[in-house]
N, C-alpha and C positions, 0 to 999 in steps of 0.2 A: 336369486341370481337370474339375470336376464340371458336367456340362451338364444334369442333371436339374432339374426345377422346384423341388424341395426345396433344391437347392444354391444356386439363385438367391436364395432367401429368407434363406439363412444369411448372417449379417453377419460380415465379417472384423474382427479387432481393430483399433481405431483406431491411426492412425500417431502415434507419440509426438511428432514434430515439429509435427504439426497441433494436438495437444492443448496443446503448449507455447505456440503462437500464441494459442489461445483463452484460455488461462490469463493470458497477458500482457495481452490486451485486457480481460479481466475485472478484473484488478488495476488497470489504468489507469482503467477506468470507476469502480471503487470509490473510487480516489483522487480523481478529479474530483468525484464526488458529495460526498465528505467535505470537500473544499476549498470547494465551493460552499456547503455547510451552514455551515462555519466562517465564510465570508464573510458569509452572511446574519446569523448571530448577532453577528458583529463590527459589521456595519452598524447593527443595532438598538441595540447598546450604544453605538455612536458617536453615534447620534441622541439617545439619552437622556442620556449623560454627557459627551459631547465627546471629542475625540481625545486619548488619553493612552496611548501605547505599546501599542496594541491589536494590533500585529503579533504579539505573543507568543501570542495566541490560536490562531495557526496551528500551534503546537507540538502541539496535541491530535490533529489528523488525522495528522500525521507520526508521532507516537508510536503511534497505533493501527495504521497501515500497517506500522511497524517490527515491532511485536509479531506481527501476523497474517501478514505476507507476506515479511519478511526485509529484508536490507540494501539490495539494489539497488532494490527498490520504494520503500523509505523514502527513499533518496537522491533518486530521481526525484520523489517526492512532496514532499520539502522544497524541491526546485527549483521545483516548481509553486506551492508556498506563497509562495516569495519573489516569483515573478512576479505572483501574485494580489495580494500586499500592495503591490507597486509600482504595480500597475494601479488598485487600488480605494482604497487608504488614503492615499497621499501625493500632494500637489499637484504638478503639475496632474493632476486626476482623469482616469481612463480613458486613461492614457498610461503607458508604461514609464519615460519620462523623469522624474527626480526633481529638482526645482528647488533645494531646500534641501540644502546640504552636510551639515548635521546629520542630516537624514532619511536621506540616502544612507549615512552612517556607521552609523546605527541599523539600516538594512536589511542592511548588510554584516555587522554583528555578529550580527544575527538569523540570517543565512544560515550563518555559521560555527557558531553555537549549534545550529541545526537540523540541520546535517550531522553534527556531533559527537554530538548527542543521539540522532539516528536510528541511528547506528552502534552506540552503546553500548546502547541499548534493544534493538536487533535482536540484538546479541551475547548479552545476558542471556536473551532469549527463545530463542535457539538453544541456549544451554547448558541451559536448563530442558527443552527438548524432547529433548536428548541424554540427560539423566538419567532420563527416564521410561522404564520398561521397555516393550518392545513388547507389544501385546495378546496374551494367551495364547490359543492355539488348542487345542481339545480333541484329545486323542490319538486317532488313528484306527488301527484294526487293519489290518495289512497285508492286501492282497487276495490270495486264492489259498491262504491258510492256514486250516485249520479247527482249532478247539480240540477236544481229546479229550473 
């Protein structure tokens, strides 16, 4: 253990488990912000044109999360979109309960579509990331050797 003052200032590398927790919170916050923005846009469209299958506007944030953060985040984001649609779009408003059976069926079909689409889009994005070559690093001369 280094007890010198310089050793106290030296930072140890971050714990990977801690970073995983921070990343998860970050992805959750990004998902919530995107769902909130989609809800705002859908509410404006609903005021202007009336309610017509606006639930499918929630596929946009789900697709973005799938492309950017992967399958699990997209699955949770699509679940959040389903809950937001049930809460904000269907009667009775501001309740998860859906009074009309047709609206419940539409939400169920949207949930299935969102789950499938998020997994497909995330799979395509993962395949695209796997095909990209890793960034090249400049070659470094080995230390301890001198050229003649």
